[in-house]
A tleap script that builds the chain and sets N, CA, C and O, in Angstrom:
source leaprc.protein.ff14SB
mol = sequence {
  NMET PRO MET SER ILE GLN ALA ALA GLU GLU
  ASN LEU GLY VAL PRO ALA ALA GLY ILE ALA
  LEU ILE LEU GLY VAL ASP ARG ILE LEU ASP
  MET SER ARG SER ALA ILE ASP VAL ALA GLY
  GLU LEU VAL ALA CYS LEU LEU MET ALA ARG
  TRP GLN GLN SER ARG CARG
}
set mol.1.N position { 91.912 40.735 149.621 }
set mol.1.CA position { 92.277 39.992 148.425 }
set mol.1.C position { 92.508 41.002 147.294 }
set mol.1.O position { 91.635 41.828 147.030 }
set mol.2.N position { 93.662 40.954 146.623 }
set mol.2.CA position { 93.911 41.882 145.512 }
set mol.2.C position { 92.856 41.736 144.415 }
set mol.2.O position { 92.266 40.671 144.233 }
set mol.3.N position { 92.640 42.817 143.703 }
set mol.3.CA position { 91.572 42.872 142.701 }
set mol.3.C position { 91.758 41.841 141.593 }
set mol.3.O position { 90.783 41.235 141.149 }
set mol.4.N position { 93.007 41.631 141.134 }
set mol.4.CA position { 93.224 40.693 140.030 }
set mol.4.C position { 92.907 39.258 140.446 }
set mol.4.O position { 92.371 38.484 139.653 }
set mol.5.N position { 93.238 38.901 141.685 }
set mol.5.CA position { 92.922 37.545 142.154 }
set mol.5.C position { 91.418 37.379 142.300 }
set mol.5.O position { 90.860 36.334 141.967 }
set mol.6.N position { 90.772 38.421 142.800 }
set mol.6.CA position { 89.323 38.363 142.950 }
set mol.6.C position { 88.647 38.262 141.581 }
set mol.6.O position { 87.681 37.515 141.427 }
set mol.7.N position { 89.137 38.995 140.597 }
set mol.7.CA position { 88.560 38.943 139.249 }
set mol.7.C position { 88.757 37.561 138.632 }
set mol.7.O position { 87.849 37.035 137.991 }
set mol.8.N position { 89.934 36.973 138.821 }
set mol.8.CA position { 90.189 35.645 138.273 }
set mol.8.C position { 89.297 34.608 138.948 }
set mol.8.O position { 88.820 33.674 138.305 }
set mol.9.N position { 89.082 34.781 140.232 }
set mol.9.CA position { 88.235 33.840 140.961 }
set mol.9.C position { 86.796 33.921 140.461 }
set mol.9.O position { 86.137 32.896 140.287 }
set mol.10.N position { 86.319 35.121 140.235 }
set mol.10.CA position { 84.937 35.299 139.786 }
set mol.10.C position { 84.755 34.872 138.329 }
set mol.10.O position { 83.774 34.203 138.005 }
set mol.11.N position { 85.670 35.241 137.462 }
set mol.11.CA position { 85.511 34.991 136.025 }
set mol.11.C position { 85.870 33.561 135.625 }
set mol.11.O position { 85.202 32.976 134.772 }
set mol.12.N position { 86.898 32.997 136.220 }
set mol.12.CA position { 87.376 31.683 135.810 }
set mol.12.C position { 86.930 30.560 136.734 }
set mol.12.O position { 87.027 29.384 136.386 }
set mol.13.N position { 86.450 30.924 137.893 }
set mol.13.CA position { 86.036 29.912 138.843 }
set mol.13.C position { 87.200 29.231 139.542 }
set mol.13.O position { 87.036 28.153 140.113 }
set mol.14.N position { 88.374 29.850 139.501 }
set mol.14.CA position { 89.561 29.296 140.158 }
set mol.14.C position { 89.595 29.840 141.587 }
set mol.14.O position { 89.506 31.052 141.781 }
set mol.15.N position { 89.719 28.981 142.573 }
set mol.15.CA position { 89.757 29.475 143.953 }
set mol.15.C position { 91.023 30.285 144.229 }
set mol.15.O position { 92.049 30.099 143.575 }
set mol.16.N position { 90.932 31.174 145.194 }
set mol.16.CA position { 92.066 32.046 145.528 }
set mol.16.C position { 93.274 31.238 145.979 }
set mol.16.O position { 94.409 31.628 145.702 }
set mol.17.N position { 93.056 30.123 146.666 }
set mol.17.CA position { 94.179 29.291 147.111 }
set mol.17.C position { 94.939 28.714 145.916 }
set mol.17.O position { 96.165 28.607 145.959 }
set mol.18.N position { 94.228 28.343 144.857 }
set mol.18.CA position { 94.878 27.828 143.654 }
set mol.18.C position { 95.709 28.888 142.963 }
set mol.18.O position { 96.809 28.614 142.484 }
set mol.19.N position { 95.182 30.100 142.912 }
set mol.19.CA position { 95.933 31.203 142.288 }
set mol.19.C position { 97.170 31.534 143.116 }
set mol.19.O position { 98.233 31.803 142.556 }
set mol.20.N position { 97.044 31.516 144.441 }
set mol.20.CA position { 98.195 31.790 145.306 }
set mol.20.C position { 99.280 30.736 145.107 }
set mol.20.O position { 100.468 31.060 145.118 }
set mol.21.N position { 98.885 29.485 144.927 }
set mol.21.CA position { 99.851 28.413 144.683 }
set mol.21.C position { 100.589 28.644 143.364 }
set mol.21.O position { 101.809 28.491 143.292 }
set mol.22.N position { 99.848 29.009 142.335 }
set mol.22.CA position { 100.462 29.275 141.025 }
set mol.22.C position { 101.436 30.448 141.117 }
set mol.22.O position { 102.537 30.389 140.570 }
set mol.23.N position { 101.033 31.509 141.806 }
set mol.23.CA position { 101.906 32.679 141.937 }
set mol.23.C position { 103.168 32.349 142.730 }
set mol.23.O position { 104.245 32.857 142.418 }
set mol.24.N position { 103.045 31.503 143.750 }
set mol.24.CA position { 104.217 31.113 144.537 }
set mol.24.C position { 105.205 30.304 143.718 }
set mol.24.O position { 106.413 30.524 143.810 }
set mol.25.N position { 104.717 29.387 142.931 }
set mol.25.CA position { 105.585 28.558 142.082 }
set mol.25.C position { 106.194 29.402 140.975 }
set mol.25.O position { 107.358 29.214 140.623 }
set mol.26.N position { 105.421 30.330 140.423 }
set mol.26.CA position { 105.930 31.171 139.344 }
set mol.26.C position { 107.084 32.034 139.818 }
set mol.26.O position { 108.016 32.293 139.057 }
set mol.27.N position { 107.035 32.479 141.051 }
set mol.27.CA position { 108.130 33.302 141.577 }
set mol.27.C position { 109.435 32.518 141.604 }
set mol.27.O position { 110.484 33.045 141.234 }
set mol.28.N position { 109.378 31.271 142.036 }
set mol.28.CA position { 110.577 30.428 142.064 }
set mol.28.C position { 111.099 30.190 140.649 }
set mol.28.O position { 112.303 30.275 140.408 }
set mol.29.N position { 110.198 29.893 139.716 }
set mol.29.CA position { 110.611 29.669 138.336 }
set mol.29.C position { 111.189 30.936 137.718 }
set mol.29.O position { 112.134 30.864 136.933 }
set mol.30.N position { 110.631 32.095 138.064 }
set mol.30.CA position { 111.136 33.357 137.534 }
set mol.30.C position { 112.554 33.626 138.024 }
set mol.30.O position { 113.396 34.099 137.261 }
set mol.31.N position { 112.821 33.328 139.289 }
set mol.31.CA position { 114.181 33.506 139.809 }
set mol.31.C position { 115.156 32.567 139.102 }
set mol.31.O position { 116.297 32.946 138.837 }
set mol.32.N position { 114.719 31.356 138.797 }
set mol.32.CA position { 115.572 30.404 138.086 }
set mol.32.C position { 115.868 30.897 136.677 }
set mol.32.O position { 117.005 30.818 136.213 }
set mol.33.N position { 114.848 31.403 136.002 }
set mol.33.CA position { 115.053 31.938 134.649 }
set mol.33.C position { 116.025 33.102 134.664 }
set mol.33.O position { 116.870 33.215 133.776 }
set mol.34.N position { 115.916 33.974 135.665 }
set mol.34.CA position { 116.825 35.117 135.774 }
set mol.34.C position { 118.261 34.665 136.003 }
set mol.34.O position { 119.190 35.211 135.408 }
set mol.35.N position { 118.443 33.670 136.863 }
set mol.35.CA position { 119.799 33.172 137.141 }
set mol.35.C position { 120.415 32.547 135.898 }
set mol.35.O position { 121.601 32.737 135.628 }
set mol.36.N position { 119.623 31.808 135.145 }
set mol.36.CA position { 120.125 31.187 133.908 }
set mol.36.C position { 120.468 32.265 132.879 }
set mol.36.O position { 121.452 32.140 132.150 }
set mol.37.N position { 119.662 33.316 132.822 }
set mol.37.CA position { 119.926 34.411 131.887 }
set mol.37.C position { 121.235 35.117 132.232 }
set mol.37.O position { 122.032 35.418 131.343 }
set mol.38.N position { 121.455 35.378 133.499 }
set mol.38.CA position { 122.692 36.041 133.926 }
set mol.38.C position { 123.894 35.154 133.621 }
set mol.38.O position { 124.924 35.645 133.160 }
set mol.39.N position { 123.771 33.857 133.874 }
set mol.39.CA position { 124.874 32.939 133.583 }
set mol.39.C position { 125.176 32.905 132.084 }
set mol.39.O position { 126.340 32.861 131.687 }
set mol.40.N position { 124.144 32.926 131.260 }
set mol.40.CA position { 124.343 32.940 129.813 }
set mol.40.C position { 125.028 34.212 129.335 }
set mol.40.O position { 125.892 34.171 128.459 }
set mol.41.N position { 124.637 35.337 129.915 }
set mol.41.CA position { 125.288 36.604 129.553 }
set mol.41.C position { 126.758 36.598 129.968 }
set mol.41.O position { 127.613 37.120 129.252 }
set mol.42.N position { 127.045 36.008 131.118 }
set mol.42.CA position { 128.426 35.908 131.582 }
set mol.42.C position { 129.270 35.068 130.630 }
set mol.42.O position { 130.390 35.447 130.288 }
set mol.43.N position { 128.733 33.932 130.205 }
set mol.43.CA position { 129.444 33.055 129.273 }
set mol.43.C position { 129.682 33.777 127.947 }
set mol.43.O position { 130.760 33.668 127.364 }
set mol.44.N position { 128.689 34.504 127.480 }
set mol.44.CA position { 128.850 35.238 126.220 }
set mol.44.C position { 129.949 36.290 126.333 }
set mol.44.O position { 130.731 36.468 125.399 }
set mol.45.N position { 130.018 36.989 127.464 }
set mol.45.CA position { 131.071 37.986 127.661 }
set mol.45.C position { 132.454 37.343 127.688 }
set mol.45.O position { 133.400 37.864 127.098 }
set mol.46.N position { 132.564 36.221 128.370 }
set mol.46.CA position { 133.856 35.533 128.432 }
set mol.46.C position { 134.290 35.027 127.059 }
set mol.46.O position { 135.462 35.134 126.698 }
set mol.47.N position { 133.359 34.481 126.303 }
set mol.47.CA position { 133.694 33.996 124.959 }
set mol.47.C position { 134.126 35.140 124.046 }
set mol.47.O position { 135.080 34.995 123.281 }
set mol.48.N position { 133.439 36.261 124.119 }
set mol.48.CA position { 133.815 37.406 123.284 }
set mol.48.C position { 135.192 37.936 123.675 }
set mol.48.O position { 135.980 38.316 122.809 }
set mol.49.N position { 135.486 37.964 124.980 }
set mol.49.CA position { 136.791 38.446 125.431 }
set mol.49.C position { 137.906 37.534 124.908 }
set mol.49.O position { 138.939 38.017 124.443 }
set mol.50.N position { 137.695 36.229 124.984 }
set mol.50.CA position { 138.702 35.289 124.462 }
set mol.50.C position { 138.837 35.404 122.956 }
set mol.50.O position { 139.946 35.319 122.428 }
set mol.51.N position { 137.739 35.592 122.261 }
set mol.51.CA position { 137.774 35.714 120.807 }
set mol.51.C position { 138.539 36.956 120.397 }
set mol.51.O position { 139.315 36.928 119.443 }
set mol.52.N position { 138.320 38.052 121.122 }
set mol.52.CA position { 139.029 39.292 120.785 }
set mol.52.C position { 140.514 39.180 121.083 }
set mol.52.O position { 141.331 39.733 120.348 }
set mol.53.N position { 140.876 38.482 122.137 }
set mol.53.CA position { 142.304 38.309 122.455 }
set mol.53.C position { 142.990 37.431 121.417 }
set mol.53.O position { 144.161 37.647 121.107 }
set mol.54.N position { 142.284 36.451 120.879 }
set mol.54.CA position { 142.908 35.563 119.898 }
set mol.54.C position { 143.082 36.265 118.544 }
set mol.54.O position { 143.887 35.815 117.728 }
set mol.55.N position { 142.367 37.326 118.294 }
set mol.55.CA position { 142.490 38.053 117.035 }
set mol.55.C position { 143.653 39.017 117.055 }
set mol.55.O position { 144.044 39.515 115.999 }
set mol.56.N position { 144.220 39.299 118.206 }
set mol.56.CA position { 145.320 40.283 118.301 }
set mol.56.C position { 146.633 39.678 117.968 }
set mol.56.O position { 147.655 40.364 117.999 }
savepdb mol mol.pdb
quit
């Protein structure tokens, strides 16, 4: 068991299975946040490119 999970289990009284569940769900949410961030950056680049072309 990694040290951080063991410390959380001892200090907070949260079982290791509960922490593993939280970490598993957080990974999925983190991937979703990253995908949304990349999509937003793409949209911003496209908007700036169109804005610059319209100024010429």
